[in-house]
N, CA, C and O atoms as CSV, one atom per row, in Angstrom:
chain,resi,resn,atom,element,x,y,z
A,1,UNK,N,N,39.851,-13.586,3.659
A,1,UNK,CA,C,39.709,-13.631,5.090
A,1,UNK,C,C,40.586,-14.751,5.650
A,1,UNK,O,O,40.796,-15.769,4.991
A,2,UNK,N,N,41.076,-14.565,6.817
A,2,UNK,CA,C,41.963,-15.545,7.443
A,2,UNK,C,C,41.125,-16.720,7.959
A,2,UNK,O,O,40.183,-16.515,8.724
A,3,UNK,N,N,41.459,-17.949,7.545
A,3,UNK,CA,C,40.703,-19.087,8.059
A,3,UNK,C,C,40.980,-19.307,9.549
A,3,UNK,O,O,42.116,-19.199,10.010
A,4,UNK,N,N,39.941,-19.609,10.268
A,4,UNK,CA,C,40.011,-19.884,11.705
A,4,UNK,C,C,40.466,-18.671,12.521
A,4,UNK,O,O,41.046,-18.833,13.595
A,5,UNK,N,N,40.213,-17.484,12.031
A,5,UNK,CA,C,40.596,-16.281,12.777
A,5,UNK,C,C,39.778,-16.154,14.062
A,5,UNK,O,O,40.297,-15.709,15.086
A,6,UNK,N,N,38.527,-16.534,14.012
A,6,UNK,CA,C,37.680,-16.460,15.201
A,6,UNK,C,C,38.151,-17.385,16.306
A,6,UNK,O,O,38.142,-17.031,17.485
A,7,UNK,N,N,38.567,-18.594,15.895
A,7,UNK,CA,C,39.061,-19.546,16.885
A,7,UNK,C,C,40.356,-19.060,17.513
A,7,UNK,O,O,40.563,-19.215,18.717
A,8,UNK,N,N,41.226,-18.474,16.701
A,8,UNK,CA,C,42.490,-17.939,17.225
A,8,UNK,C,C,42.227,-16.778,18.183
A,8,UNK,O,O,42.880,-16.663,19.221
A,9,UNK,N,N,41.276,-15.925,17.832
A,9,UNK,CA,C,40.935,-14.805,18.712
A,9,UNK,C,C,40.331,-15.303,20.022
A,9,UNK,O,O,40.612,-14.752,21.087
A,10,UNK,N,N,39.504,-16.342,19.945
A,10,UNK,CA,C,38.903,-16.898,21.162
A,10,UNK,C,C,39.962,-17.516,22.068
A,10,UNK,O,O,39.911,-17.343,23.286
A,11,UNK,N,N,40.915,-18.230,21.490
A,11,UNK,CA,C,41.988,-18.816,22.292
A,11,UNK,C,C,42.867,-17.740,22.920
A,11,UNK,O,O,43.260,-17.855,24.081
A,12,UNK,N,N,43.173,-16.698,22.158
A,12,UNK,CA,C,43.982,-15.602,22.698
A,12,UNK,C,C,43.243,-14.895,23.835
A,12,UNK,O,O,43.852,-14.525,24.839
A,13,UNK,N,N,41.944,-14.712,23.676
A,13,UNK,CA,C,41.143,-14.087,24.725
A,13,UNK,C,C,41.126,-14.939,25.985
A,13,UNK,O,O,41.269,-14.421,27.093
A,14,UNK,N,N,40.950,-16.245,25.815
A,14,UNK,CA,C,40.943,-17.146,26.973
A,14,UNK,C,C,42.296,-17.137,27.680
A,14,UNK,O,O,42.354,-17.167,28.910
A,15,UNK,N,N,43.376,-17.096,26.912
A,15,UNK,CA,C,44.712,-17.031,27.508
A,15,UNK,C,C,44.891,-15.743,28.305
A,15,UNK,O,O,45.411,-15.768,29.420
A,16,UNK,N,N,44.460,-14.615,27.735
A,16,UNK,CA,C,44.594,-13.326,28.430
A,16,UNK,C,C,43.758,-13.291,29.706
A,16,UNK,O,O,44.230,-12.800,30.731
A,17,UNK,N,N,42.526,-13.801,29.666
A,17,UNK,CA,C,41.685,-13.847,30.857
A,17,UNK,C,C,42.333,-14.699,31.934
A,17,UNK,O,O,42.331,-14.328,33.108
A,18,UNK,N,N,42.886,-15.840,31.543
A,18,UNK,CA,C,43.528,-16.721,32.518
A,18,UNK,C,C,44.746,-16.054,33.134
A,18,UNK,O,O,44.931,-16.095,34.350
A,19,UNK,N,N,45.577,-15.440,32.301
A,19,UNK,CA,C,46.791,-14.784,32.789
A,19,UNK,C,C,46.461,-13.655,33.754
A,19,UNK,O,O,47.064,-13.556,34.823
A,20,UNK,N,N,45.500,-12.798,33.382
A,20,UNK,CA,C,45.171,-11.673,34.258
A,20,UNK,C,C,44.514,-12.142,35.553
A,20,UNK,O,O,44.727,-11.551,36.612
A,21,UNK,N,N,43.722,-13.197,35.467
A,21,UNK,CA,C,43.107,-13.730,36.683
A,21,UNK,C,C,44.165,-14.233,37.658
A,21,UNK,O,O,44.093,-13.952,38.854
A,22,UNK,N,N,45.136,-14.966,37.156
A,22,UNK,CA,C,46.207,-15.466,38.017
A,22,UNK,C,C,47.086,-14.331,38.541
A,22,UNK,O,O,47.514,-14.358,39.694
A,23,UNK,N,N,47.353,-13.340,37.698
A,23,UNK,CA,C,48.181,-12.210,38.120
A,23,UNK,C,C,47.488,-11.396,39.212
A,23,UNK,O,O,48.126,-11.003,40.188
A,24,UNK,N,N,46.186,-11.138,39.055
A,24,UNK,CA,C,45.472,-10.372,40.066
A,24,UNK,C,C,45.312,-11.155,41.360
A,24,UNK,O,O,45.325,-10.569,42.443
A,25,UNK,N,N,45.162,-12.472,41.260
A,25,UNK,CA,C,45.092,-13.275,42.482
A,25,UNK,C,C,46.411,-13.210,43.249
A,25,UNK,O,O,46.424,-13.063,44.471
A,26,UNK,N,N,47.513,-13.319,42.521
A,26,UNK,CA,C,48.828,-13.248,43.160
A,26,UNK,C,C,49.062,-11.872,43.788
A,26,UNK,O,O,49.539,-11.771,44.918
A,27,UNK,N,N,48.724,-10.823,43.051
A,27,UNK,CA,C,48.907,-9.469,43.577
A,27,UNK,C,C,47.987,-9.213,44.763
A,27,UNK,O,O,48.377,-8.534,45.713
A,28,UNK,N,N,46.781,-9.744,44.718
A,28,UNK,CA,C,45.848,-9.559,45.821
A,28,UNK,C,C,46.324,-10.218,47.097
A,28,UNK,O,O,46.084,-9.710,48.192
A,29,UNK,N,N,46.992,-11.336,46.961
A,29,UNK,CA,C,47.528,-12.005,48.152
A,29,UNK,C,C,48.717,-11.242,48.732
A,29,UNK,O,O,48.947,-11.269,49.941
A,30,UNK,N,N,49.464,-10.568,47.878
A,30,UNK,CA,C,50.651,-9.836,48.358
A,30,UNK,C,C,50.287,-8.526,49.037
A,30,UNK,O,O,50.728,-8.260,50.155
A,31,UNK,N,N,49.486,-7.707,48.369
A,31,UNK,CA,C,49.222,-6.361,48.893
A,31,UNK,C,C,47.772,-6.132,49.292
A,31,UNK,O,O,47.452,-5.090,49.864
A,32,UNK,N,N,46.903,-7.066,49.008
A,32,UNK,CA,C,45.492,-6.909,49.355
A,32,UNK,C,C,44.651,-6.511,48.156
A,32,UNK,O,O,45.121,-5.830,47.245
A,33,UNK,N,N,43.417,-6.941,48.171
A,33,UNK,CA,C,42.546,-6.710,47.017
A,33,UNK,C,C,42.181,-5.241,46.842
A,33,UNK,O,O,42.031,-4.777,45.711
A,34,UNK,N,N,42.037,-4.510,47.925
A,34,UNK,CA,C,41.680,-3.095,47.822
A,34,UNK,C,C,42.781,-2.302,47.127
A,34,UNK,O,O,42.495,-1.472,46.265
A,35,UNK,N,N,44.029,-2.548,47.492
A,35,UNK,CA,C,45.153,-1.847,46.859
A,35,UNK,C,C,45.270,-2.219,45.385
A,35,UNK,O,O,45.548,-1.361,44.548
A,36,UNK,N,N,45.060,-3.491,45.065
A,36,UNK,CA,C,45.139,-3.925,43.666
A,36,UNK,C,C,44.061,-3.242,42.841
A,36,UNK,O,O,44.326,-2.795,41.725
A,37,UNK,N,N,42.854,-3.154,43.373
A,37,UNK,CA,C,41.772,-2.522,42.619
A,37,UNK,C,C,41.993,-1.026,42.447
A,37,UNK,O,O,41.680,-0.481,41.389
A,38,UNK,N,N,42.523,-0.350,43.459
A,38,UNK,CA,C,42.831,1.068,43.299
A,38,UNK,C,C,43.940,1.279,42.274
A,38,UNK,O,O,43.863,2.206,41.468
A,39,UNK,N,N,44.963,0.439,42.292
A,39,UNK,CA,C,46.042,0.560,41.307
A,39,UNK,C,C,45.561,0.224,39.900
A,39,UNK,O,O,46.088,0.757,38.924
A,40,UNK,N,N,44.586,-0.635,39.787
A,40,UNK,CA,C,44.036,-1.000,38.482
A,40,UNK,C,C,43.211,0.140,37.902
A,40,UNK,O,O,43.130,0.289,36.682
A,41,UNK,N,N,42.599,0.943,38.762
A,41,UNK,CA,C,41.758,2.035,38.292
A,41,UNK,C,C,42.549,3.159,37.634
A,41,UNK,O,O,42.030,3.824,36.737
A,42,UNK,N,N,43.773,3.384,38.049
A,42,UNK,CA,C,44.571,4.491,37.500
A,42,UNK,C,C,44.833,4.305,36.006
A,42,UNK,O,O,44.501,5.204,35.233
A,43,UNK,N,N,45.420,3.173,35.551
A,43,UNK,CA,C,45.607,3.025,34.106
A,43,UNK,C,C,44.286,2.917,33.352
A,43,UNK,O,O,44.201,3.350,32.203
A,44,UNK,N,N,43.253,2.349,33.975
A,44,UNK,CA,C,41.953,2.250,33.310
A,44,UNK,C,C,41.376,3.640,33.051
A,44,UNK,O,O,40.789,3.883,31.997
A,45,UNK,N,N,41.541,4.543,34.002
A,45,UNK,CA,C,41.049,5.910,33.831
A,45,UNK,C,C,41.742,6.600,32.659
A,45,UNK,O,O,41.088,7.238,31.834
A,46,UNK,N,N,43.071,6.468,32.588
A,46,UNK,CA,C,43.798,7.125,31.505
A,46,UNK,C,C,43.532,6.472,30.153
A,46,UNK,O,O,43.506,7.162,29.134
A,47,UNK,N,N,43.336,5.169,30.125
A,47,UNK,CA,C,42.955,4.512,28.870
A,47,UNK,C,C,41.581,4.979,28.406
A,47,UNK,O,O,41.372,5.208,27.214
A,48,UNK,N,N,40.647,5.121,29.334
A,48,UNK,CA,C,39.322,5.618,28.984
A,48,UNK,C,C,39.394,7.043,28.452
A,48,UNK,O,O,38.729,7.373,27.470
A,49,UNK,N,N,40.195,7.889,29.091
A,49,UNK,CA,C,40.372,9.255,28.592
A,49,UNK,C,C,40.944,9.260,27.183
A,49,UNK,O,O,40.486,10.015,26.326
A,50,UNK,N,N,41.948,8.416,26.942
A,50,UNK,CA,C,42.580,8.364,25.625
A,50,UNK,C,C,41.590,7.917,24.556
A,50,UNK,O,O,41.515,8.528,23.491
A,51,UNK,N,N,40.829,6.859,24.827
A,51,UNK,CA,C,39.906,6.355,23.816
A,51,UNK,C,C,38.740,7.309,23.580
A,51,UNK,O,O,38.271,7.437,22.449
A,52,UNK,N,N,38.269,7.975,24.621
A,52,UNK,CA,C,37.234,8.998,24.422
A,52,UNK,C,C,37.774,10.146,23.580
A,52,UNK,O,O,37.084,10.659,22.699
A,53,UNK,N,N,38.987,10.538,23.850
A,53,UNK,CA,C,39.600,11.620,23.078
A,53,UNK,C,C,39.828,11.200,21.629
A,53,UNK,O,O,39.605,11.995,20.715
A,54,UNK,N,N,40.272,9.954,21.404
A,54,UNK,CA,C,40.556,9.480,20.049
A,54,UNK,C,C,39.278,9.368,19.219
A,54,UNK,O,O,39.287,9.700,18.033
A,55,UNK,N,N,38.184,8.908,19.818
A,55,UNK,CA,C,36.966,8.689,19.045
A,55,UNK,C,C,36.075,9.911,18.970
A,55,UNK,O,O,35.433,10.138,17.944
A,56,UNK,N,N,36.019,10.703,20.026
A,56,UNK,CA,C,35.067,11.798,20.063
A,56,UNK,C,C,35.707,13.172,20.036
A,56,UNK,O,O,35.024,14.173,19.819
A,57,UNK,N,N,37.023,13.229,20.258
A,57,UNK,CA,C,37.700,14.515,20.266
A,57,UNK,C,C,37.638,15.222,21.606
A,57,UNK,O,O,38.134,16.341,21.739
A,58,UNK,N,N,37.032,14.581,22.606
A,58,UNK,CA,C,36.932,15.152,23.946
A,58,UNK,C,C,37.391,14.100,24.945
A,58,UNK,O,O,37.028,12.932,24.809
A,59,UNK,N,N,38.175,14.481,25.939
A,59,UNK,CA,C,38.619,13.474,26.906
A,59,UNK,C,C,37.512,13.020,27.850
A,59,UNK,O,O,37.561,11.901,28.360
A,60,UNK,N,N,36.519,13.866,28.089
A,60,UNK,CA,C,35.419,13.509,28.981
A,60,UNK,C,C,34.111,13.551,28.204
A,60,UNK,O,O,33.909,14.459,27.397
A,61,UNK,N,N,33.227,12.603,28.424
A,61,UNK,CA,C,31.954,12.580,27.679
A,61,UNK,C,C,30.910,13.515,28.282
A,61,UNK,O,O,29.901,13.062,28.822
A,62,UNK,N,N,31.153,14.807,28.190
A,62,UNK,CA,C,30.220,15.794,28.731
A,62,UNK,C,C,29.403,16.387,27.601
A,62,UNK,O,O,29.720,17.463,27.094
A,63,UNK,N,N,28.370,15.697,27.214
A,63,UNK,CA,C,27.507,16.207,26.130
A,63,UNK,C,C,26.255,16.829,26.669
A,63,UNK,O,O,25.421,17.306,25.898
């Protein structure tokens, strides 16, 4: 097992959270928070479809 892998993952996670927080704040000031949130939903929807399809074989969880 890699020593200190948990600490490295925690630092990487903190860096990503900080970067995205600053990026969304900057984008929100430029175009508005509503537009940023709508634009964020489009890739999130397709990522959710992909992961549902990869794990369950169906793009939508209609069981």
